[in-house]
C-alpha positions in Angstrom: 7.1 -14.2 -0.8 4.5 -12.8 -3.2 5.0 -9.3 -4.4 1.4 -8.5 -3.5 0.5 -9.2 0.1 -3.3 -9.3 0.7 -5.0 -7.8 3.7 -7.7 -10.4 3.3 -9.6 -12.3 0.5 -13.2 -11.5 0.0 -15.7 -14.4 0.5 -17.1 -15.8 -2.7 -20.5 -15.7 -1.2 -20.4 -11.9 -1.2 -19.8 -11.6 -4.9 -22.5 -9.8 -6.9 -22.8 -10.5 -10.7 -22.4 -7.7 -13.1 -23.0 -7.3 -16.8 -20.0 -7.6 -19.1 -18.8 -4.3 -20.7 -16.8 -4.8 -24.0 -13.2 -4.1 -23.2 -12.6 -2.0 -26.2 -15.1 0.5 -24.9 -13.3 0.9 -21.6 -9.7 1.6 -22.2 -9.4 5.2 -23.2 -7.0 7.1 -21.0 -8.1 10.1 -18.9 -5.9 12.9 -17.6 -6.6 16.0 -15.6 -5.0 19.4 -15.5 -3.3 19.7 -12.1 -0.8 21.9 -10.4 2.1 19.5 -11.0 1.0 17.3 -13.9 3.3 17.2 -16.9 3.4 15.5 -20.2 7.2 15.8 -20.3 8.0 12.5 -18.5 10.0 10.9 -21.3 9.0 7.2 -20.8 5.3 8.0 -20.6 4.6 8.4 -24.3 1.8 7.2 -26.5 3.4 3.8 -26.9 3.6 3.5 -23.1 -0.1 4.3 -22.7 -1.0 1.8 -25.4 1.1 -0.9 -23.6 -1.0 -0.3 -20.5 -4.3 -0.6 -22.5 -3.0 -3.8 -24.1 -2.2 -5.4 -20.8 -5.5 -4.4 -19.3 -7.3 -6.0 -22.2 -5.2 -9.1 -22.0 -5.8 -9.6 -18.3 -9.4 -8.2 -18.1 -8.6 -5.2 -15.8 -11.6 -2.9 -15.8 -9.9 0.2 -14.4 -6.4 1.5 -13.6 -4.7 4.8 -12.6 -1.0 5.5 -12.6 1.4 8.3 -11.7 5.1 8.6 -12.5 7.4 11.0 -10.8 10.6 12.0 -12.7 12.5 14.8 -11.1 10.2 17.7 -10.7 7.7 16.4 -13.3 4.7 14.2 -12.6 2.6 12.3 -15.2 -0.8 11.0 -14.2 -3.4 9.1 -16.1 -6.5 7.0 -15.6 -7.6 4.1 -17.9 -10.8 2.2 -18.2 -13.7 2.5 -15.7 -14.1 3.1 -12.0 -17.7 1.8 -12.4 -18.3 -0.3 -15.5 -20.1 1.6 -18.2 -20.5 4.7 -16.1 -17.6 6.5 -14.4 -14.2 6.6 -16.2 -11.0 6.3 -14.1 -9.2 9.6 -13.8 -6.1 10.5 -11.7 -8.5 11.7 -8.9 -10.4 8.4 -8.8 -10.3 6.9 -5.3 -9.1 3.3 -4.7 -8.4 1.2 -1.6 -4.7 1.3 -1.1 -4.3 -1.8 1.0 -1.0 -2.4 2.7 0.6 0.8 1.3 -1.2 2.1 4.4 1.5 0.4 6.5 4.1 3.1 5.5 1.7 5.8 6.9 1.3 4.0 10.2 5.1 3.7 10.5 5.4 7.4 9.6 2.8 8.3 12.2 4.8 6.5 14.9 8.0 8.3 13.7 6.3 11.6 14.5 5.5 10.4 18.0 9.1 9.2 18.6 10.4 12.6 17.4 8.0 14.4 19.7 9.6 13.2 22.8 8.5 16.2 24.9 4.9 15.0 24.5 5.4 11.3 24.1 8.4 10.4 26.3 7.2 6.8 26.8 7.7 5.7 23.1 10.9 4.9 21.4 11.5 2.3 18.7 13.0 0.0 21.3 10.0 0.4 23.7 8.2 -2.9 24.4 4.6 -2.6 23.1 3.3 -4.0 26.4 4.7 -1.0 28.2 2.5 1.2 26.1 -0.7 -0.8 25.8 -0.4 -2.6 29.2 -3.1 -5.3 29.7 -4.4 -4.9 26.1 -1.2 -6.3 24.7 -0.9 -9.8 26.1 0.5 -12.5 23.8 0.4 -16.3 23.9 4.0 -16.3 25.1 5.1 -14.5 28.3 8.6 -13.6 27.1 7.2 -12.2 23.8 4.6 -10.1 25.7 7.4 -8.5 27.8 10.0 -8.0 25.0 8.4 -7.4 21.6 9.1 -3.8 20.7 7.6 -1.2 18.4 10.4 -1.9 16.0 9.8 -5.6 16.1 6.2 -5.1 15.0 7.0 -2.6 12.3 9.5 -4.9 10.5 7.4 -8.1 11.0 9.7 -10.0 13.3 7.3 -10.8 16.2 7.1 -14.5 15.5 3.4 -14.4 14.7 2.2 -15.6 11.3 -0.6 -13.8 9.4 -3.7 -15.1 11.3 -5.6 -12.8 8.9 -9.0 -14.4 9.5 -8.6 -14.1 13.3 -8.8 -10.3 13.3 -10.4 -8.4 10.5 -14.0 -9.5 11.3 -13.9 -8.6 15.0 -16.0 -5.6 16.0 -13.3 -3.3 17.5 -9.5 -2.6 17.4 -9.2 -3.5 21.1 -10.8 -6.9 20.5 -8.4 -7.5 17.6 -5.5 -6.7 19.9 -6.9 -9.0 22.6 -7.0 -11.9 20.1 -3.2 -12.3 20.2 -3.4 -14.0 23.6 -5.3 -16.9 22.0 -3.3 -17.1 18.8 -0.2 -19.4 18.5 3.2 -18.1 17.4 5.0 -19.7 14.5 8.5 -19.1 15.8 10.7 -17.1 18.2 10.6 -13.3 18.0 13.4 -11.8 15.8 14.1 -15.2 14.3 12.4 -14.9 10.9 10.4 -12.4 8.9 6.7 -13.1 9.2 4.2 -10.7 7.7 1.4 -9.7 10.1 -1.5 -7.5 9.3 -2.9 -7.8 12.8 0.3 -6.5 14.3 0.1 -3.4 12.1 -3.5 -3.0 13.1 -2.2 -3.0 16.6 0.2 -0.2 15.7 -2.8 1.9 14.5 -4.5 1.2 17.8 -1.3 2.3 19.6 -1.3 5.7 17.8 -4.9 6.2 18.9 -4.1 5.2 22.5 -1.1 7.5 22.8 -2.6 10.5 21.1 -6.3 10.3 22.1 -7.1 10.9 18.5 -8.7 8.6 15.9 -6.2 7.2 13.4 -8.1 8.9 10.6 -7.8 12.3 12.3 -4.1 11.8 13.1 -3.3 10.8 9.5 -5.3 13.8 8.1 -3.9 16.5 10.5 -0.3 15.3 10.9 0.5 13.6 7.5 -2.0 14.1 4.7 -2.8 17.8 4.9 0.8 18.9 5.5 1.7 16.9 2.4 -1.1 18.5 0.3 -3.2 15.3 0.3 -6.7 16.6 0.5 -8.4 13.6 -1.1 -7.2 10.7 1.1 -9.4 8.9 3.7 -9.5 6.1 6.1 -13.2 5.5 6.1 -15.3 4.6 3.0 -18.1 6.9 4.2 -15.8 9.9 4.0 -14.6 8.8 0.6 -18.1 8.4 -0.7 -19.0 11.9 0.7 -16.2 13.5 -1.3 -16.4 15.0 -4.7 -14.3 12.1 -6.2 -15.5 8.7 -7.3 -14.6 5.7 -5.2 -13.9 2.9 -7.7 -16.0 -0.3 -7.6 -14.0 -3.6 -7.2 -14.6 -6.2 -9.8 -13.5 -9.8 -10.6 -13.5 -11.5 -14.0 -15.3 -14.8 -14.5 -13.6 -16.9 -17.1 -16.5 -19.3 -17.5 -19.2 -16.7 -18.2 -16.8 -14.0 -19.6 -18.4 -11.4 -17.4 -17.4 -9.2 -14.6 -18.7 -9.5 -11.1 -18.9 -6.7 -8.6 -17.5 -7.1 -5.1 -18.9 -5.2 -2.1 -16.6 -3.1 0.0 -15.7 -4.1 3.5 -14.9 -1.5 6.1 -12.5 -3.2 8.5 -11.6 -0.3 10.7 -10.2 -2.4 13.5 -7.2 -3.1 11.3 -7.1 0.3 9.6 -3.4 0.8 10.4 -2.6 -2.3 8.3 -4.4 -1.4 5.1 -7.5 0.7 4.9 -6.3 4.0 3.4 -8.4 5.2 0.4 -6.6 7.6 -2.0 -5.9 8.5 -5.6 -2.7 8.3 -7.6 -2.8 12.1 -7.7 -2.8 12.4 -4.0 -0.4 9.5 -3.4 2.1 11.0 -5.9 2.4 14.0 -3.5 3.2 11.6 -0.6 5.8 9.8 -2.8 7.4 13.2 -3.6 7.9 13.9 0.1 9.3 10.4 0.6 11.7 10.8 -2.3 12.8 14.3 -1.3 12.8 13.4 2.5 10.8 16.5 3.4 8.4 17.2 6.2 6.3 16.6 8.1 8.5 13.5 8.6 11.9 14.4 10.0 15.2 13.5 8.4 15.7 11.0 11.2 12.3 9.6 10.6 12.9 9.2 6.8 16.2 7.5 7.6 14.8 4.9 10.1 11.8 4.0 7.9 14.1 2.9 5.1 16.8 1.1 7.1 17.1 -2.7 6.5 15.6 -3.9 9.8 14.8 -7.5 8.7 15.9 -9.6 5.8 13.0 -11.1 3.9 14.8 -13.3 1.3 17.9 -13.4 -0.8 16.3 -12.1 -4.1 12.9 -11.4 -5.4 11.1 -10.4 -8.6 13.1 -7.9 -10.6 15.6 -7.0 -8.0 19.3 -8.1 -7.8 20.0 -7.7 -4.1 18.5 -9.2 -1.0 15.0 -8.0 -0.2 14.6 -6.5 3.3 11.8 -4.8 5.2 12.2 -1.4 6.8 9.3 0.1 8.7 6.4 -0.1 6.3 8.6 -0.4 3.2 10.3 -3.2 1.3 13.8 -2.4 0.1 16.2 -3.9 -2.4 18.4 -3.0 -5.4 17.6 -2.4 -9.1 20.3 -1.6 -11.7 22.7 -0.9 -8.8 20.3 1.7 -7.3 18.5 1.3 -3.9 14.7 0.9 -4.4 11.9 0.9 -1.9 8.3 -0.2 -2.5 5.1 -1.6 -1.0 2.1 -3.3 -2.6 -1.5 -3.4 -1.4 -4.4 -5.7 -1.8 -7.7 -5.2 0.0 -11.4 -5.4 -1.2 -10.0 -6.9 -4.4 -8.2 -3.7 -5.3 -4.5 -3.9 -6.0 -1.9 -1.1 -5.7 1.8 -0.6 -5.6 4.1 2.4 -4.9 7.8 2.4 -5.7 10.6 4.9 -5.4 14.2 5.3 -6.3 15.3 8.5 -4.5 18.8 8.5 -5.9 17.1 9.0 -9.3 14.3 11.3 -8.1 12.0 8.6 -9.5 8.7 7.1 -8.3 5.5 5.5 -9.4 2.2 4.5 -8.0 -0.5 2.3 -9.7 -4.0 1.5 -8.5 -6.5 -1.0 -9.9 -10.1 -1.9 -9.1 -9.4 -5.6 -9.6 -7.0 -8.3 -8.3 -4.7 -8.4 -11.2 -1.1 -9.0 -10.5 0.0 -9.8 -14.1 -1.1 -6.2 -15.2 0.8 -4.6 -12.3 3.9 -6.8 -12.7 4.1 -6.1 -16.5 3.6 -2.3 -16.2 6.1 -1.9 -13.3 8.7 -4.0 -15.1 8.3 -2.0 -18.4 8.4 1.3 -16.5 11.7 0.4 -14.7 13.3 -1.1 -17.8 12.4 1.9 -19.9 13.6 4.4 -17.3 17.0 2.6 -17.0 17.2 1.9 -20.8 17.6 -1.9 -20.2 18.1 -3.8 -23.5 15.2 -5.9 -24.7 17.2 -9.1 -24.5 18.0 -8.5 -20.8 14.3 -7.9 -19.7 12.4 -10.6 -17.8 9.1 -11.7 -19.1 7.1 -11.7 -15.9 3.9 -12.9 -17.6 5.6 -16.2 -18.4 6.3 -16.8 -14.7 
């Protein structure tokens, strides 16, 4: 399993060339005065910021924003450019969050499960076909009748990715209908198989049960109660805000120039990965997840993080088996439980990670598809926070 799980890959025919901007002109850091920003996070010193700039230069990352939560302190910074040569990245710069959205979709469903007086039909064990009726017809009759909400949220439906079968359809219901024509890769509950289309179906389920758009439900029931006033599900809304929406770029090794990549608005699978936010807003979300505070109930927080499905025995930096909860990966680092999720959509990468036992979390967003930068920064952040000796640190760039 790759750490970064893409929602889709942009077609090369859509790439638009862009003039190169010298990297040494891009990589100043930018902070903002906020109601919870602090310069007192010990690991986020000048050397740490220089490390980020060095990795961005090494791997041609045009722009990056990061937040670190350490107890009741939050450090936020932006580096480089949201739009090359024009807009610098700040902690309020907007990025596509990709599959980090899945945790929001799972959280939204936890609110409906908790609100049994209004949504008595839905429990985690409810077959999806009981809720979506004739819309949710799969290519296997038994699977149609038995796949539950929980099965979908922890990726144990038996369906493989089938990513190109869904994102380009013109509506969520057509995306859901596509399952009846798509083959399964195995039996339900047999093996972990990541499915963006199934999470898109969960977004459609929220809309069907509530009669609200997914964007409105997220805003009213999750984002605003958490103090997230600069997070969106539609690019038009993000572009109409006072914040800059970062432009996605790729680096051409042959010409040594950047290319600009157009945004796609794939709302039919919004529940799988179309949230748009900033590290400043997302740090507020992480704080609620770390502290297990509302609007998500204690029971909701608990079930989202349970090990519902084993992914593999070990992965990346972690020392324990990797499992999937509902919208979160989980494992162990330095004997502490850790949860995270990455995102990749519209050639923008992101990752969030939290260690609630240490009141620690981080979120990073980039406007390029640049796994080496993210891997290196996350590893250094965790190693520094846990004071891991240099000789015991993995060199992820060598892998």
